[in-house]
C-alpha positions in Angstrom: 4.4 16.2 2.2 0.9 14.9 3.2 0.3 13.4 6.7 -1.3 10.4 5.4 1.9 9.3 3.6 4.0 9.7 6.6 1.5 7.9 8.7 1.0 5.0 6.3 4.8 4.4 6.2 5.1 4.6 10.0 2.3 1.9 10.3 4.1 -0.3 7.7 7.4 0.1 9.5 9.7 -1.1 7.0 12.6 -3.0 8.6 16.0 -2.8 6.7 15.6 -6.1 4.8 11.8 -6.0 4.1 10.2 -6.7 0.8 7.3 -4.0 0.5 4.9 -3.5 -2.2 3.2 -0.1 -2.5 -0.1 -0.1 -4.5 -0.7 3.3 -6.3 2.4 5.0 -5.6 1.4 8.3 -7.4 4.5 10.6 -7.4 6.4 8.3 -5.0 6.2 10.4 -1.8 5.4 7.2 0.5 7.8 4.8 -1.6 10.6 7.5 -1.0 9.8 7.5 2.9 9.8 3.9 2.8 12.8 3.4 0.7 14.8 5.6 3.3 14.4 2.8 6.0 15.5 -0.1 3.8 19.1 -1.5 3.6 18.9 -4.7 2.0 15.1 -4.8 1.3 13.5 -3.6 -1.6 10.2 -1.6 -2.3 8.1 -2.4 -5.5 5.9 0.7 -6.3 3.3 0.2 -8.9 0.5 2.7 -10.5 -1.5 2.4 -13.3 -0.8 6.2 -14.6 2.4 6.6 -16.8 2.4 10.3 -15.6 2.6 9.2 -12.0 5.3 6.6 -12.9 7.6 9.3 -14.4 7.1 11.4 -11.5 8.0 8.9 -9.0 11.0 7.8 -11.2 12.5 11.4 -10.6 11.6 11.2 -6.8 12.9 7.6 -6.5 16.1 8.0 -8.6 18.7 7.4 -6.0 16.6 4.4 -4.5 16.1 3.0 -8.0 20.0 3.3 -8.6 20.7 1.8 -5.3 18.4 -1.4 -5.9 16.1 -0.4 -3.0 13.3 0.3 -5.4 11.6 -1.1 -8.4 8.9 1.0 -10.1 6.4 -0.6 -12.6 3.5 0.9 -14.5 0.6 -1.5 -13.9 -2.4 -1.9 -11.9 -2.8 -4.2 -8.9 -5.2 -6.8 -10.9 -2.3 -7.3 -13.5 0.6 -7.3 -11.4 2.9 -10.1 -12.1 5.2 -11.2 -9.2 5.9 -14.7 -7.6 4.1 -16.0 -4.7 4.9 -14.7 -1.2 7.5 -12.1 -3.0 6.4 -9.3 -0.3 6.5 -9.4 3.4 3.9 -6.4 3.6 1.9 -4.2 1.0 0.3 -0.9 1.6 -1.7 1.8 -0.4 -3.0 5.4 0.3 -6.3 6.5 -0.9 -6.7 3.6 -3.5 -10.2 3.4 -4.4 -10.4 -0.1 -5.8 -10.9 -1.6 -2.4 -14.1 0.2 -1.6 -15.6 1.4 -4.8 -16.0 -2.4 -6.1 -15.6 -5.9 -4.9 -11.8 -5.7 -5.9 -11.8 -9.4 -6.0 -8.8 -9.7 -8.4 -6.9 -7.2 -6.7 -7.3 -9.0 -3.4 -6.6 -12.4 -5.0 -3.2 -11.0 -6.4 -2.4 -9.7 -2.7 -3.2 -13.0 -1.2 -0.7 -14.4 -3.6 2.2 -12.2 -3.6 2.2 -11.2 0.4 3.5 -14.1 2.2 1.5 -16.0 4.9 1.5 -13.9 7.8 2.4 -10.7 6.1 0.2 -7.6 6.4 -1.7 -5.2 4.1 -2.2 -1.8 5.1 -4.9 0.3 3.3 -4.9 4.1 4.6 -7.6 6.6 3.6 -8.4 10.1 4.6 -11.8 10.9 6.2 -14.4 10.6 6.7 -14.6 14.6 6.9 -15.9 15.8 10.3 -18.7 17.3 8.5 -19.8 13.7 7.3 -19.2 11.8 4.1 -18.4 8.3 3.6 -16.5 6.1 6.1 -14.8 3.3 3.8 -13.4 1.5 6.7 -16.4 -1.0 7.0 -16.4 -1.6 3.3 -12.6 -2.2 3.0 -12.5 -4.5 6.1 -15.2 -6.4 4.8 -13.5 -6.7 1.3 -10.3 -8.1 3.1 -12.5 -10.5 5.1 -13.9 -11.9 2.4 -10.4 -12.5 0.9 -9.7 -14.7 4.1 -7.6 -11.8 6.0 -8.0 -11.1 9.7 -8.6 -7.5 9.7 -8.3 -4.5 12.0 -9.1 -0.9 11.9 -7.1 1.9 13.4 -7.3 5.8 13.2 -4.6 8.4 13.7 -4.8 10.6 16.7 -6.6 13.2 14.8 -9.3 11.0 13.5 -8.7 12.2 10.0 -7.2 9.1 8.8 -8.0 5.3 8.9 -5.9 2.3 8.3 -7.4 -1.0 7.5 -5.3 -4.0 8.2 -5.5 -7.4 6.8 -3.3 -10.1 7.8 -2.5 -12.8 4.9 -3.6 -16.4 6.2 
């Protein structure tokens, strides 16, 4: 299991009754870790890739059957969920937040994450030999969406989490 997924779930720290959204769940590694912490809560995992959703469906089978997980094939910009549906949201290595303005995606997050809820966006890098540090770009995007932001790095410095608190 990649360190980035375990670190992301540790940062999110899902409590037994939390309503959690994972954006870009891929094969469901982080989703499974988060569901292991839920009792009455529920994780909604989304990914735009049909292949990823099918892989996640296998990994999350027991959580889906128990009602701790919901899995949808959609991208964040097209997610349909009621306002304040989630206590927290997270994503691991989702490019949408640093490769473009992500205005639609951030508007959806502001709607579906309750006021005071937290969005955590985790990325690898930058590599020690150089490369792009996405933290300033992602933090600026969250700030433009009205979120109070913060940046944290894991002890090795190889992972970064940009946090936005929904107003």
